C-alpha positions, 0 to 999 in steps of 0.5 A, a space after each residue: 500500500 505504501 509503495 502504491 501511494 508513493 508511486 501515485 504521488 510521483 505520477 501526479 508530480 510528473 503529470 502536474 508539472 508536464 501537463 501545466 508546462 505544455 497546457 494539456 491538463 495531464 489526462 493524456 498521461 494518466 489515462 494510458 497509465 491507467 489502461 496499461 498498468 492499473 486496469 484488470 490484468 495490470 500491476 495495480 488492478 484498481 480499475 474495472 470499467 472504462 468509466 472508472 478510468 475516465 472518472 478518476 483521471 478527471 479528478 487528477 485533471 481538476 487538481 492540476 487545472 485548479 492549481 495551475 490556474 491559481 498560479 496563472 491568475 497570480 501571474 495575471 495571465 488569464 484573460 477573463 473576458 474569454 475565459 468565463 464565457 468559454 468555461 460556461 460553454 463547456 458545462 453541457 458537454 461535460 455533463 453529457 460526456 460523463 453519461 455516455 462513457 458509462 456505456 463504454 466497455 474496456 476495448 471500446 475505450 481503448 479503441 476510441 481513446 486511441 483514435 482521439 490520441 492519434 488526432 491529438 498527436 497530429 495537432 501537436 506535431 502540426 503546432 511544432 511545425 508552425 510558429 504562433 502568430 503572436 508570441 507575447 507574454 501579454 495581450 496586445 493593446 486593443 485585442 479582439 477575438 471571435 467569441 462565438 467560435 470559441 464558445 462553440 468549440 468549448 462545448 466540444 472541449 467539455 464533452 471530450 474532457 469528460 468522456 475521455 478523462 483528459 484536459 481540453 487544453 490540447 484542443 483549446 490552446 491551438 484553437 485560441 492561438 491559431 484561430 482566435 489570435 491569442 498569445 501563446 502564454 495567455 492561451 495556455 493560462 486561459 485554457 487552464 481556467 476553462 479546464 478547471 471549470 469544466 473539470 469541476 462539473 465533469 467530476 461532480 457528474 462522475 461522482 454521482 455515477 460512482 465512477 471515481 476510485 478515490 485512493 489513486 485519485 487523491 494521491 495523484 491529485 496531490 502530486 499533480 497540484 504540486 507539479 502544476 505550480 512547478 510547471 507554471 514557473 518553468 513555463 516562463 523560462 522554457 520553450 516547449 517546442 521540442 518537448 511537444 514534438 517528441 510527445 506527439 511522436 510518442 502519442 502517435 505510437 500510443 494511439 496505434 497501440 490502443 487502437 490495436 488493443 481495442 480493434 476487435 470491438 464491433 463497430 456496427 
């Protein structure tokens, strides 16, 4: 038990630091770890259903997002004029996603999560090949953006976040940078605030449906909260382009592996 708690704390520390650094929320790390090592047949078989994996991961995502958001608010990098309406738009999707994943079998989660990871890997790799149009720490004077595009996309982000137990930052951040024209650092910070609001609603839904395994959820969340503070500080001094490039290649391989694991499900 002590060794398991220690490993959960260390996993959370890594998830929080790296997730905050590159703005992905940590769920993209947690869910594969849960599938490969902590589901039935793994080293620590805590999870027996797909819903337990995503519900527990979302608790970690919430801890990481809240901690990172606090750090970013202190740095005055959250753009609330976009963050608040975008956050509200994620709530209906988060509620719907928590119910849909309840119908997933383990192979279905493997397959559909694998497809999702492949798409995210392609987005991340594309990001590394294209320089952001605005590379500033603060918003330029007179900055404007298309609020309705952001609101529409945020509904989908809330759904994806809840159904797969991941942070929506990997979708929100490039959308705000390349489509809405946000500076990179402002987009990352604002995305964390939106994710925190969406994750709160998603966690409540998963809790009511009894999807959360509390020992790993609490231990990993504690580590993630600490790691998020570290990640927010490191992000001020680090260019994450190389990290994102390597991560995208690893995620591509992971996506293929998950699709093969769940490929025997009936798609009809």
